[in-house]
N, CA, C and O atoms as CSV, one atom per row, in Angstrom:
chain,resi,resn,atom,element,x,y,z
A,1,MET,N,N,-21.533,29.848,-26.793
A,1,MET,CA,C,-20.973,29.398,-26.017
A,1,MET,C,C,-19.395,30.264,-25.956
A,1,MET,O,O,-18.542,29.377,-25.997
A,2,ASN,N,N,-18.862,31.331,-25.894
A,2,ASN,CA,C,-17.766,32.294,-25.905
A,2,ASN,C,C,-17.592,32.045,-24.348
A,2,ASN,O,O,-16.518,31.813,-23.793
A,3,ASP,N,N,-18.278,32.093,-24.014
A,3,ASP,CA,C,-18.515,32.179,-21.844
A,3,ASP,C,C,-17.960,30.450,-21.810
A,3,ASP,O,O,-18.054,29.812,-20.761
A,4,PHE,N,N,-17.546,29.996,-22.728
A,4,PHE,CA,C,-17.020,28.523,-21.946
A,4,PHE,C,C,-15.620,28.079,-21.512
A,4,PHE,O,O,-14.704,27.669,-22.225
A,5,LYS,N,N,-15.653,28.235,-20.292
A,5,LYS,CA,C,-14.362,27.275,-19.692
A,5,LYS,C,C,-14.143,25.951,-19.368
A,5,LYS,O,O,-14.482,25.431,-18.304
A,6,PRO,N,N,-13.568,25.396,-20.300
A,6,PRO,CA,C,-13.211,24.292,-20.219
A,6,PRO,C,C,-13.207,23.551,-18.475
A,6,PRO,O,O,-12.828,24.187,-17.491
A,7,ARG,N,N,-13.571,22.520,-18.445
A,7,ARG,CA,C,-13.395,21.500,-17.201
A,7,ARG,C,C,-12.350,20.443,-17.707
A,7,ARG,O,O,-12.839,19.703,-18.561
A,8,ILE,N,N,-11.456,20.263,-17.500
A,8,ILE,CA,C,-9.909,19.238,-18.243
A,8,ILE,C,C,-9.784,18.236,-16.419
A,8,ILE,O,O,-9.883,18.662,-15.269
A,9,ILE,N,N,-9.663,17.555,-16.687
A,9,ILE,CA,C,-9.108,16.100,-15.629
A,9,ILE,C,C,-7.757,16.022,-16.007
A,9,ILE,O,O,-7.485,15.692,-17.162
A,10,ALA,N,N,-6.763,16.312,-15.096
A,10,ALA,CA,C,-5.660,15.493,-15.956
A,10,ALA,C,C,-4.525,14.110,-14.777
A,10,ALA,O,O,-4.121,14.283,-13.627
A,11,PHE,N,N,-4.399,13.283,-15.387
A,11,PHE,CA,C,-4.398,12.021,-14.378
A,11,PHE,C,C,-2.275,11.925,-15.002
A,11,PHE,O,O,-1.700,11.734,-16.074
A,12,TYR,N,N,-1.839,12.198,-13.536
A,12,TYR,CA,C,-0.097,11.687,-13.506
A,12,TYR,C,C,0.953,10.766,-12.995
A,12,TYR,O,O,1.031,10.204,-11.902
A,13,CYS,N,N,1.674,10.740,-13.937
A,13,CYS,CA,C,2.345,9.437,-12.654
A,13,CYS,C,C,3.107,9.907,-12.181
A,13,CYS,O,O,3.697,10.945,-12.478
A,14,SER,N,N,3.268,9.036,-11.126
A,14,SER,CA,C,4.204,9.579,-9.654
A,14,SER,C,C,5.708,9.900,-9.817
A,14,SER,O,O,6.440,10.407,-8.966
A,15,ASN,N,N,6.137,9.384,-11.469
A,15,ASN,CA,C,7.063,8.989,-11.642
A,15,ASN,C,C,7.947,10.243,-12.920
A,15,ASN,O,O,8.482,11.296,-12.573
A,16,CYS,N,N,7.889,9.874,-13.939
A,16,CYS,CA,C,8.062,10.700,-15.082
A,16,CYS,C,C,7.706,11.629,-15.143
A,16,CYS,O,O,8.587,12.477,-15.003
A,17,ALA,N,N,6.882,11.948,-15.278
A,17,ALA,CA,C,5.181,13.064,-15.548
A,17,ALA,C,C,5.325,13.565,-14.490
A,17,ALA,O,O,5.413,14.792,-14.526
A,18,SER,N,N,5.406,12.956,-13.229
A,18,SER,CA,C,5.510,13.910,-11.907
A,18,SER,C,C,6.931,14.352,-11.870
A,18,SER,O,O,6.769,15.115,-10.917
A,19,ALA,N,N,7.957,14.455,-12.098
A,19,ALA,CA,C,9.285,14.872,-12.510
A,19,ALA,C,C,9.428,15.967,-13.567
A,19,ALA,O,O,10.349,16.783,-13.569
A,20,ALA,N,N,8.265,15.906,-14.624
A,20,ALA,CA,C,8.159,17.002,-15.467
A,20,ALA,C,C,7.756,18.223,-14.562
A,20,ALA,O,O,8.326,19.257,-14.212
A,21,ALA,N,N,6.445,17.618,-14.321
A,21,ALA,CA,C,5.234,18.207,-13.356
A,21,ALA,C,C,6.393,19.175,-12.390
A,21,ALA,O,O,6.215,20.392,-12.422
A,22,ASP,N,N,7.714,18.563,-11.434
A,22,ASP,CA,C,8.145,19.892,-11.077
A,22,ASP,C,C,9.352,20.489,-11.748
A,22,ASP,O,O,9.963,21.494,-11.385
A,23,VAL,N,N,9.580,19.780,-12.698
A,23,VAL,CA,C,10.381,20.862,-13.768
A,23,VAL,C,C,9.743,22.247,-14.113
A,23,VAL,O,O,10.185,23.334,-13.741
A,24,ALA,N,N,8.751,22.057,-14.801
A,24,ALA,CA,C,7.664,22.949,-14.914
A,24,ALA,C,C,7.504,23.515,-13.972
A,24,ALA,O,O,7.199,24.616,-14.430
A,25,GLU,N,N,7.471,23.623,-12.812
A,25,GLU,CA,C,7.357,24.684,-11.271
A,25,GLU,C,C,8.472,25.050,-11.770
A,25,GLU,O,O,8.496,25.758,-12.777
A,26,GLY,N,N,9.586,24.634,-11.156
A,26,GLY,CA,C,11.042,24.730,-11.243
A,26,GLY,C,C,11.354,26.075,-12.275
A,26,GLY,O,O,12.162,27.002,-12.209
A,27,LEU,N,N,10.501,25.768,-13.062
A,27,LEU,CA,C,10.671,27.126,-14.432
A,27,LEU,C,C,9.071,28.075,-14.214
A,27,LEU,O,O,8.443,28.433,-15.211
A,28,LYS,N,N,8.846,28.217,-13.568
A,28,LYS,CA,C,7.426,28.877,-13.382
A,28,LYS,C,C,6.652,28.728,-14.016
A,28,LYS,O,O,5.980,29.740,-14.212
A,29,MET,N,N,6.177,27.382,-14.793
A,29,MET,CA,C,5.282,27.189,-15.926
A,29,MET,C,C,4.474,26.992,-15.089
A,29,MET,O,O,4.953,26.347,-14.156
A,30,ALA,N,N,3.017,27.352,-14.917
A,30,ALA,CA,C,1.687,27.899,-15.118
A,30,ALA,C,C,0.589,26.656,-15.959
A,30,ALA,O,O,0.390,26.844,-17.160
A,31,LEU,N,N,-0.039,25.502,-15.317
A,31,LEU,CA,C,-0.911,25.209,-16.166
A,31,LEU,C,C,-2.474,26.197,-16.419
A,31,LEU,O,O,-2.813,27.173,-15.750
A,32,PRO,N,N,-2.921,25.827,-17.109
A,32,PRO,CA,C,-4.208,26.961,-17.626
A,32,PRO,C,C,-4.802,26.303,-16.499
A,32,PRO,O,O,-4.373,25.244,-16.040
A,33,GLU,N,N,-5.780,26.924,-16.061
A,33,GLU,CA,C,-6.573,27.369,-14.878
A,33,GLU,C,C,-8.186,25.668,-15.510
A,33,GLU,O,O,-8.942,25.183,-14.668
A,34,SER,N,N,-8.196,25.436,-16.316
A,34,SER,CA,C,-8.711,24.502,-17.078
A,34,SER,C,C,-8.627,23.268,-16.707
A,34,SER,O,O,-9.598,22.514,-16.781
A,35,VAL,N,N,-7.100,22.777,-16.122
A,35,VAL,CA,C,-6.616,21.864,-15.750
A,35,VAL,C,C,-6.600,21.270,-14.545
A,35,VAL,O,O,-5.698,21.704,-13.829
A,36,LYS,N,N,-7.369,20.312,-13.988
A,36,LYS,CA,C,-7.136,20.216,-12.515
A,36,LYS,C,C,-6.114,18.970,-12.715
A,36,LYS,O,O,-6.246,18.410,-13.804
A,37,ILE,N,N,-5.235,18.502,-11.956
A,37,ILE,CA,C,-4.231,17.648,-12.093
A,37,ILE,C,C,-4.510,17.112,-11.176
A,37,ILE,O,O,-4.923,17.799,-10.242
A,38,ILE,N,N,-4.385,15.065,-10.942
A,38,ILE,CA,C,-4.457,14.008,-9.885
A,38,ILE,C,C,-3.421,13.677,-9.854
A,38,ILE,O,O,-3.181,13.104,-10.917
A,39,HIS,N,N,-2.431,13.693,-9.109
A,39,HIS,CA,C,-1.438,12.795,-8.616
A,39,HIS,C,C,-2.157,11.128,-8.874
A,39,HIS,O,O,-3.211,10.821,-8.316
A,40,ILE,N,N,-1.174,9.862,-10.077
A,40,ILE,CA,C,-1.084,8.763,-9.218
A,40,ILE,C,C,-0.383,7.956,-9.064
A,40,ILE,O,O,0.613,8.225,-9.735
A,41,PRO,N,N,-0.217,6.766,-8.403
A,41,PRO,CA,C,1.136,6.080,-8.548
A,41,PRO,C,C,1.801,5.501,-9.566
A,41,PRO,O,O,3.004,5.238,-9.543
A,42,CYS,N,N,1.065,5.295,-10.453
A,42,CYS,CA,C,1.367,4.917,-12.267
A,42,CYS,C,C,0.007,4.686,-12.701
A,42,CYS,O,O,-0.965,4.380,-12.009
A,43,THR,N,N,0.087,4.894,-14.055
A,43,THR,CA,C,-0.870,5.269,-15.181
A,43,THR,C,C,-1.535,3.341,-15.440
A,43,THR,O,O,-2.558,2.752,-15.790
A,44,GLY,N,N,-0.804,3.186,-15.203
A,44,GLY,CA,C,-1.662,1.488,-15.079
A,44,GLY,C,C,-2.381,1.060,-13.771
A,44,GLY,O,O,-3.056,0.031,-13.815
A,45,ARG,N,N,-2.307,1.668,-12.764
A,45,ARG,CA,C,-3.212,1.476,-11.991
A,45,ARG,C,C,-4.978,1.961,-12.536
A,45,ARG,O,O,-5.955,1.213,-12.579
A,46,ILE,N,N,-4.930,3.076,-12.808
A,46,ILE,CA,C,-5.720,3.552,-13.790
A,46,ILE,C,C,-6.367,2.586,-14.178
A,46,ILE,O,O,-5.977,1.668,-14.899
A,47,GLU,N,N,-7.992,2.848,-13.444
A,47,GLU,CA,C,-9.313,1.843,-14.614
A,47,GLU,C,C,-9.906,2.650,-15.412
A,47,GLU,O,O,-9.752,3.871,-15.463
A,48,VAL,N,N,-10.899,1.705,-16.337
A,48,VAL,CA,C,-11.601,2.110,-17.109
A,48,VAL,C,C,-12.969,2.984,-16.450
A,48,VAL,O,O,-13.593,3.773,-17.160
A,49,LEU,N,N,-13.260,2.783,-15.313
A,49,LEU,CA,C,-14.223,3.822,-14.359
A,49,LEU,C,C,-13.306,5.367,-14.065
A,49,LEU,O,O,-13.719,6.513,-14.242
A,50,HIS,N,N,-12.046,4.952,-13.598
A,50,HIS,CA,C,-11.517,6.088,-12.828
A,50,HIS,C,C,-11.764,7.206,-14.329
A,50,HIS,O,O,-11.916,8.426,-14.277
A,51,LEU,N,N,-11.743,6.370,-15.544
A,51,LEU,CA,C,-11.160,7.858,-16.506
A,51,LEU,C,C,-13.041,7.800,-17.156
A,51,LEU,O,O,-12.892,7.918,-18.373
A,52,LEU,N,N,-14.064,7.721,-16.974
A,52,LEU,CA,C,-15.275,7.965,-17.119
A,52,LEU,C,C,-15.512,8.514,-16.181
A,52,LEU,O,O,-15.593,9.699,-16.505
A,53,LYS,N,N,-15.725,8.387,-14.938
A,53,LYS,CA,C,-16.236,8.895,-13.790
A,53,LYS,C,C,-16.273,10.340,-13.608
A,53,LYS,O,O,-17.129,11.024,-13.048
A,54,PRO,N,N,-14.705,10.831,-14.436
A,54,PRO,CA,C,-15.007,12.829,-14.670
A,54,PRO,C,C,-16.019,13.468,-15.935
A,54,PRO,O,O,-16.403,14.592,-16.258
A,55,PHE,N,N,-16.180,12.290,-16.362
A,55,PHE,CA,C,-17.134,13.124,-17.641
A,55,PHE,C,C,-18.672,12.882,-16.937
A,55,PHE,O,O,-19.579,13.714,-16.965
A,56,GLU,N,N,-18.717,11.959,-16.501
A,56,GLU,CA,C,-19.895,11.910,-15.261
A,56,GLU,C,C,-20.226,13.035,-14.615
A,56,GLU,O,O,-21.238,13.704,-14.822
A,57,GLU,N,N,-19.472,13.225,-13.917
A,57,GLU,CA,C,-18.785,14.729,-13.149
A,57,GLU,C,C,-18.876,15.717,-14.059
A,57,GLU,O,O,-18.467,16.838,-13.755
A,58,GLY,N,N,-19.345,15.501,-15.136
A,58,GLY,CA,C,-19.238,17.954,-15.693
A,58,GLY,C,C,-18.108,17.631,-16.529
A,58,GLY,O,O,-18.179,18.361,-17.518
A,59,ALA,N,N,-16.323,16.296,-16.646
A,59,ALA,CA,C,-15.324,17.083,-17.076
A,59,ALA,C,C,-15.352,17.258,-18.384
A,59,ALA,O,O,-15.952,16.322,-18.913
A,60,ASP,N,N,-14.859,18.270,-19.360
A,60,ASP,CA,C,-15.242,17.969,-20.417
A,60,ASP,C,C,-14.206,17.326,-21.543
A,60,ASP,O,O,-14.577,17.007,-22.672
A,61,GLY,N,N,-12.781,17.178,-21.032
A,61,GLY,CA,C,-11.711,16.834,-21.300
A,61,GLY,C,C,-11.115,15.817,-20.021
A,61,GLY,O,O,-11.188,16.167,-18.843
A,62,VAL,N,N,-10.292,14.007,-20.630
A,62,VAL,CA,C,-9.552,13.559,-19.205
A,62,VAL,C,C,-8.402,13.657,-20.579
A,62,VAL,O,O,-8.579,13.903,-21.772
A,63,TYR,N,N,-6.966,13.285,-19.630
A,63,TYR,CA,C,-5.771,12.862,-20.387
A,63,TYR,C,C,-4.530,12.622,-19.180
A,63,TYR,O,O,-4.190,13.288,-18.201
A,64,ILE,N,N,-4.100,11.472,-19.707
A,64,ILE,CA,C,-3.387,10.869,-19.077
A,64,ILE,C,C,-1.399,11.780,-18.912
A,64,ILE,O,O,-0.714,11.467,-19.886
A,65,ALA,N,N,-0.802,12.519,-18.100
A,65,ALA,CA,C,0.149,11.472,-18.311
A,65,ALA,C,C,1.063,10.955,-17.622
A,65,ALA,O,O,1.229,10.989,-16.403
A,66,GLY,N,N,1.594,10.525,-18.334
A,66,GLY,CA,C,2.777,8.918,-18.361
A,66,GLY,C,C,3.785,9.140,-18.344
A,66,GLY,O,O,4.341,10.239,-18.367
A,67,CYS,N,N,4.488,7.423,-18.269
A,67,CYS,CA,C,6.040,7.661,-18.486
A,67,CYS,C,C,5.976,7.281,-20.319
A,67,CYS,O,O,4.977,7.303,-21.038
A,68,GLN,N,N,7.031,7.036,-20.600
A,68,GLN,CA,C,7.330,6.446,-22.146
A,68,GLN,C,C,8.144,5.253,-21.632
A,68,GLN,O,O,9.098,4.954,-20.914
A,69,GLU,N,N,6.993,4.645,-22.600
A,69,GLU,CA,C,6.986,2.751,-22.295
A,69,GLU,C,C,8.236,2.509,-22.276
A,69,GLU,O,O,8.243,1.285,-22.406
A,70,ASP,N,N,9.872,3.010,-22.165
A,70,ASP,CA,C,10.930,2.143,-22.386
A,70,ASP,C,C,10.986,2.644,-20.748
A,70,ASP,O,O,11.909,2.372,-19.979
A,71,SER,N,N,9.940,3.332,-20.456
A,71,SER,CA,C,11.133,3.799,-19.211
A,71,SER,C,C,10.315,3.598,-18.001
A,71,SER,O,O,10.847,3.974,-16.957
A,72,CYS,N,N,8.737,2.914,-17.886
A,72,CYS,CA,C,8.159,2.929,-16.997
A,72,CYS,C,C,8.571,1.728,-15.755
A,72,CYS,O,O,8.782,0.521,-15.641
A,73,GLN,N,N,8.511,3.112,-14.867
A,73,GLN,CA,C,8.985,2.221,-13.264
A,73,GLN,C,C,8.683,0.467,-12.819
A,73,GLN,O,O,9.300,-0.345,-12.129
A,74,TYR,N,N,7.259,0.419,-13.712
A,74,TYR,CA,C,6.193,-1.109,-13.401
A,74,TYR,C,C,5.915,-1.173,-15.082
A,74,TYR,O,O,4.895,-0.874,-15.703
A,75,ILE,N,N,7.062,-1.616,-15.509
A,75,ILE,CA,C,7.327,-2.081,-16.783
A,75,ILE,C,C,6.305,-1.734,-18.107
A,75,ILE,O,O,6.411,-1.253,-19.235
A,76,THR,N,N,5.010,-2.423,-17.021
A,76,THR,CA,C,3.697,-2.205,-18.132
A,76,THR,C,C,2.271,-0.745,-17.909
A,76,THR,O,O,1.215,-0.440,-18.464
A,77,GLY,N,N,2.864,-0.390,-17.110
A,77,GLY,CA,C,2.159,0.645,-16.495
A,77,GLY,C,C,1.581,1.262,-17.927
A,77,GLY,O,O,0.471,0.799,-18.192
A,78,VAL,N,N,2.064,2.158,-18.858
A,78,VAL,CA,C,1.729,2.777,-19.648
A,78,VAL,C,C,0.862,2.201,-20.907
A,78,VAL,O,O,-0.144,2.618,-21.481
A,79,LYS,N,N,1.613,1.174,-21.063
A,79,LYS,CA,C,0.725,0.235,-21.895
A,79,LYS,C,C,-0.913,0.258,-21.323
A,79,LYS,O,O,-1.836,0.640,-22.042
A,80,LYS,N,N,-1.073,-0.146,-20.123
A,80,LYS,CA,C,-1.996,-1.030,-19.405
A,80,LYS,C,C,-3.166,0.481,-19.594
A,80,LYS,O,O,-4.366,0.344,-19.830
A,81,ALA,N,N,-2.570,1.652,-19.449
A,81,ALA,CA,C,-2.924,2.698,-19.552
A,81,ALA,C,C,-3.791,2.775,-21.171
A,81,ALA,O,O,-4.980,3.024,-21.367
A,82,ALA,N,N,-3.009,2.551,-21.895
A,82,ALA,CA,C,-3.281,2.679,-23.296
A,82,ALA,C,C,-4.233,2.188,-23.932
A,82,ALA,O,O,-4.904,2.746,-24.800
A,83,GLN,N,N,-4.342,1.035,-23.494
A,83,GLN,CA,C,-5.206,0.211,-23.509
A,83,GLN,C,C,-7.109,0.580,-23.223
A,83,GLN,O,O,-8.305,0.542,-23.512
A,84,ARG,N,N,-5.975,0.923,-22.417
A,84,ARG,CA,C,-8.002,1.699,-21.137
A,84,ARG,C,C,-8.382,2.884,-22.304
A,84,ARG,O,O,-9.464,2.644,-22.840
A,85,VAL,N,N,-7.878,3.798,-22.675
A,85,VAL,CA,C,-7.921,4.737,-22.717
A,85,VAL,C,C,-8.740,4.475,-24.373
A,85,VAL,O,O,-9.874,4.825,-24.702
A,86,ALA,N,N,-7.821,3.832,-25.093
A,86,ALA,CA,C,-8.666,3.230,-25.523
A,86,ALA,C,C,-9.827,3.020,-26.327
A,86,ALA,O,O,-10.359,3.363,-27.383
A,87,HIS,N,N,-10.081,1.691,-24.486
A,87,HIS,CA,C,-11.285,1.758,-24.712
A,87,HIS,C,C,-12.606,2.570,-23.882
A,87,HIS,O,O,-13.800,2.279,-23.815
A,88,VAL,N,N,-12.034,3.395,-23.458
A,88,VAL,CA,C,-13.118,4.663,-23.305
A,88,VAL,C,C,-13.019,5.536,-24.048
A,88,VAL,O,O,-13.532,6.571,-23.623
A,89,LYS,N,N,-12.369,5.640,-25.458
A,89,LYS,CA,C,-12.320,6.357,-26.673
A,89,LYS,C,C,-13.686,5.684,-27.482
A,89,LYS,O,O,-14.566,6.319,-28.062
A,90,LYS,N,N,-13.572,4.168,-27.328
A,90,LYS,CA,C,-14.820,2.923,-27.900
A,90,LYS,C,C,-16.147,3.713,-27.221
A,90,LYS,O,O,-16.982,4.521,-27.628
A,91,ILE,N,N,-15.864,3.019,-25.957
A,91,ILE,CA,C,-17.152,3.992,-25.119
A,91,ILE,C,C,-17.973,5.006,-25.289
A,91,ILE,O,O,-19.190,5.124,-25.433
A,92,LEU,N,N,-16.710,5.996,-25.226
A,92,LEU,CA,C,-16.979,7.924,-26.065
A,92,LEU,C,C,-18.311,7.736,-26.648
A,92,LEU,O,O,-19.441,8.049,-26.273
A,93,GLU,N,N,-17.633,6.861,-28.136
A,93,GLU,CA,C,-17.645,7.391,-29.172
A,93,GLU,C,C,-19.419,5.974,-29.257
A,93,GLU,O,O,-20.323,6.119,-30.080
A,94,GLU,N,N,-19.396,5.268,-28.604
A,94,GLU,CA,C,-20.972,5.001,-28.181
A,94,GLU,C,C,-22.402,5.517,-27.115
A,94,GLU,O,O,-23.524,5.263,-26.676
A,95,LEU,N,N,-21.218,6.452,-27.175
A,95,LEU,CA,C,-22.206,7.853,-26.415
A,95,LEU,C,C,-22.277,8.671,-27.234
A,95,LEU,O,O,-21.172,9.147,-26.973
A,96,GLU,N,N,-22.530,9.114,-27.815
A,96,GLU,CA,C,-21.899,9.736,-28.816
A,96,GLU,C,C,-21.477,11.276,-28.181
A,96,GLU,O,O,-21.944,12.414,-28.163
A,97,ILE,N,N,-20.817,10.869,-27.903
A,97,ILE,CA,C,-19.326,11.746,-27.255
A,97,ILE,C,C,-18.063,11.380,-27.953
A,97,ILE,O,O,-17.688,10.251,-28.269
A,98,GLU,N,N,-17.300,12.845,-28.196
A,98,GLU,CA,C,-16.148,12.804,-29.455
A,98,GLU,C,C,-15.492,11.575,-28.414
A,98,GLU,O,O,-15.938,11.331,-27.293
A,99,PRO,N,N,-14.105,10.733,-29.187
A,99,PRO,CA,C,-13.337,10.741,-28.414
A,99,PRO,C,C,-12.474,11.520,-28.106
A,99,PRO,O,O,-12.235,11.926,-26.968
A,100,ASP,N,N,-12.077,11.723,-28.827
A,100,ASP,CA,C,-10.859,13.223,-28.979
A,100,ASP,C,C,-10.851,13.469,-27.083
A,100,ASP,O,O,-9.733,13.488,-26.567
A,101,ARG,N,N,-11.731,13.593,-26.416
A,101,ARG,CA,C,-11.948,14.456,-25.842
A,101,ARG,C,C,-11.197,13.173,-24.018
A,101,ARG,O,O,-11.511,13.235,-22.830
A,102,ILE,N,N,-10.328,12.365,-24.678
A,102,ILE,CA,C,-9.484,11.593,-23.450
A,102,ILE,C,C,-8.158,11.542,-24.233
A,102,ILE,O,O,-8.113,11.403,-25.456
A,103,GLU,N,N,-6.886,11.687,-23.288
A,103,GLU,CA,C,-5.953,11.177,-24.072
A,103,GLU,C,C,-4.970,10.898,-23.610
A,103,GLU,O,O,-4.935,11.437,-22.504
A,104,LEU,N,N,-3.713,10.115,-23.863
A,104,LEU,CA,C,-2.427,9.175,-23.064
A,104,LEU,C,C,-1.550,10.344,-23.431
A,104,LEU,O,O,-1.917,10.605,-24.577
A,105,PHE,N,N,-0.649,11.149,-23.126
A,105,PHE,CA,C,0.793,11.292,-23.575
A,105,PHE,C,C,1.416,11.416,-22.927
A,105,PHE,O,O,1.273,12.151,-21.949
A,106,ASN,N,N,3.034,10.301,-23.369
A,106,ASN,CA,C,3.822,10.116,-22.808
A,106,ASN,C,C,5.244,11.060,-22.667
A,106,ASN,O,O,5.587,11.985,-23.402
A,107,LEU,N,N,6.022,10.455,-21.354
A,107,LEU,CA,C,6.849,12.692,-20.821
A,107,LEU,C,C,7.565,11.887,-20.459
A,107,LEU,O,O,6.951,11.064,-19.779
A,108,SER,N,N,8.870,11.608,-20.576
A,108,SER,CA,C,10.354,11.727,-20.091
A,108,SER,C,C,10.491,13.041,-18.801
A,108,SER,O,O,10.314,14.258,-18.848
A,109,ALA,N,N,10.931,11.996,-17.583
A,109,ALA,CA,C,11.252,13.085,-16.738
A,109,ALA,C,C,11.548,14.903,-16.751
A,109,ALA,O,O,11.152,15.864,-16.090
A,110,GLY,N,N,12.374,14.700,-17.788
A,110,GLY,CA,C,12.840,16.264,-17.767
A,110,GLY,C,C,12.412,17.474,-19.039
A,110,GLY,O,O,13.176,18.233,-19.637
A,111,LYS,N,N,10.558,17.282,-19.211
A,111,LYS,CA,C,10.275,17.658,-20.226
A,111,LYS,C,C,9.097,18.353,-19.005
A,111,LYS,O,O,8.108,17.758,-18.577
A,112,GLY,N,N,9.560,19.809,-18.607
A,112,GLY,CA,C,8.624,20.466,-17.339
A,112,GLY,C,C,8.102,21.587,-18.536
A,112,GLY,O,O,7.186,22.358,-18.252
A,113,GLN,N,N,8.636,21.619,-19.664
A,113,GLN,CA,C,7.501,22.653,-20.978
A,113,GLN,C,C,6.698,21.981,-21.750
A,113,GLN,O,O,5.780,22.393,-22.459
A,114,GLU,N,N,7.162,20.720,-21.545
A,114,GLU,CA,C,6.067,19.792,-22.358
A,114,GLU,C,C,5.146,19.184,-21.765
A,114,GLU,O,O,4.231,18.631,-22.376
A,115,PHE,N,N,5.258,19.197,-20.424
A,115,PHE,CA,C,4.023,18.837,-19.635
A,115,PHE,C,C,2.844,20.026,-19.728
A,115,PHE,O,O,1.636,19.923,-19.936
A,116,VAL,N,N,3.770,21.303,-19.465
A,116,VAL,CA,C,2.744,21.955,-19.803
A,116,VAL,C,C,2.439,22.443,-21.119
A,116,VAL,O,O,1.538,23.275,-21.015
A,117,GLU,N,N,2.713,22.326,-22.031
A,117,GLU,CA,C,2.415,22.407,-23.420
A,117,GLU,C,C,1.117,21.098,-24.003
A,117,GLU,O,O,0.361,21.297,-24.955
A,118,ILE,N,N,1.134,20.067,-23.328
A,118,ILE,CA,C,0.092,19.059,-23.131
A,118,ILE,C,C,-1.144,19.496,-22.312
A,118,ILE,O,O,-2.265,19.040,-22.540
A,119,ALA,N,N,-0.935,20.213,-21.551
A,119,ALA,CA,C,-2.651,20.870,-20.740
A,119,ALA,C,C,-2.671,21.809,-22.097
A,119,ALA,O,O,-3.646,21.622,-22.825
A,120,LEU,N,N,-2.027,22.469,-22.382
A,120,LEU,CA,C,-2.326,24.006,-23.238
A,120,LEU,C,C,-2.677,22.952,-24.606
A,120,LEU,O,O,-3.806,23.235,-25.007
A,121,LYS,N,N,-2.187,22.069,-25.259
A,121,LYS,CA,C,-2.865,21.316,-26.313
A,121,LYS,C,C,-4.614,20.665,-25.824
A,121,LYS,O,O,-5.649,20.724,-26.488
A,122,MET,N,N,-4.425,20.172,-24.669
A,122,MET,CA,C,-5.759,19.445,-24.148
A,122,MET,C,C,-7.067,20.320,-24.083
A,122,MET,O,O,-8.250,20.053,-24.292
A,123,THR,N,N,-6.340,21.579,-23.675
A,123,THR,CA,C,-7.161,22.808,-23.296
A,123,THR,C,C,-8.084,23.752,-24.689
A,123,THR,O,O,-9.259,24.119,-24.668
A,124,ARG,N,N,-6.970,23.956,-25.893
A,124,ARG,CA,C,-7.098,24.275,-26.695
A,124,ARG,C,C,-7.810,23.293,-27.664
A,124,ARG,O,O,-8.471,23.691,-28.624
A,125,ARG,N,N,-7.609,21.798,-27.307
A,125,ARG,CA,C,-8.469,20.815,-27.743
A,125,ARG,C,C,-9.827,20.644,-27.849
A,125,ARG,O,O,-10.558,20.481,-28.826
A,126,ILE,N,N,-10.155,20.747,-25.994
A,126,ILE,CA,C,-11.401,20.939,-25.512
A,126,ILE,C,C,-12.606,21.886,-25.917
A,126,ILE,O,O,-13.814,21.689,-26.053
A,127,ASN,N,N,-11.374,23.548,-26.123
A,127,ASN,CA,C,-12.000,24.399,-26.861
A,127,ASN,C,C,-12.528,24.827,-28.140
A,127,ASN,O,O,-13.241,25.781,-28.450
A,128,GLU,N,N,-11.980,23.845,-28.834
A,128,GLU,CA,C,-12.785,23.282,-30.492
A,128,GLU,C,C,-13.819,23.141,-29.932
A,128,GLU,O,O,-14.653,24.018,-29.704
A,129,LEU,N,N,-13.886,21.512,-29.530
A,129,LEU,CA,C,-14.809,20.051,-29.225
A,129,LEU,C,C,-16.321,21.348,-28.437
A,129,LEU,O,O,-17.522,21.417,-28.698
A,130,GLY,N,N,-15.315,22.255,-27.326
A,130,GLY,CA,C,-17.022,22.937,-26.955
A,130,GLY,C,C,-17.200,21.905,-25.741
A,130,GLY,O,O,-16.458,20.954,-25.496
A,131,PRO,N,N,-18.262,22.268,-25.085
A,131,PRO,CA,C,-19.069,21.461,-23.919
A,131,PRO,C,C,-19.536,20.123,-23.973
A,131,PRO,O,O,-20.469,20.022,-24.770
A,132,VAL,N,N,-19.148,18.775,-23.268
A,132,VAL,CA,C,-20.034,17.964,-23.701
A,132,VAL,C,C,-21.539,18.249,-23.685
A,132,VAL,O,O,-22.277,18.867,-22.917
A,133,ILE,N,N,-21.749,17.438,-25.038
A,133,ILE,CA,C,-23.670,17.885,-25.134
A,133,ILE,C,C,-23.734,16.577,-24.503
A,133,ILE,O,O,-22.878,15.729,-24.752
A,134,SER,N,N,-25.043,16.282,-23.411
A,134,SER,CA,C,-24.980,14.484,-23.383
A,134,SER,C,C,-26.559,14.593,-22.754
A,134,SER,O,O,-27.184,13.571,-22.474
């Protein structure tokens, strides 16, 4: 397991999380190599299938970085994402996969350091869990 290099897929919204990513880039802060980011218009647009697909394709973890609930441009987008993440956690449990492998994080636009810290947190978590065994 010492050679384990996690594969983590991160979905991030085009509003708050995207702005936080821009701030991180401006601060010359980089995400861990283990994290592949996928830009989405709104976290509310992501479906359960989108959240499960990375696991099917060999990812060890998935997270979503979205707006704060009170600042979602589409009003309920991040709330919809939270419901879908909760549903995926239940599906993972049924598949005997740790539900902590998926998470939703809320960010405000200026939090570039937090954008990177979330990636580091998920990388540490997945390193502790190890690879998905199916």
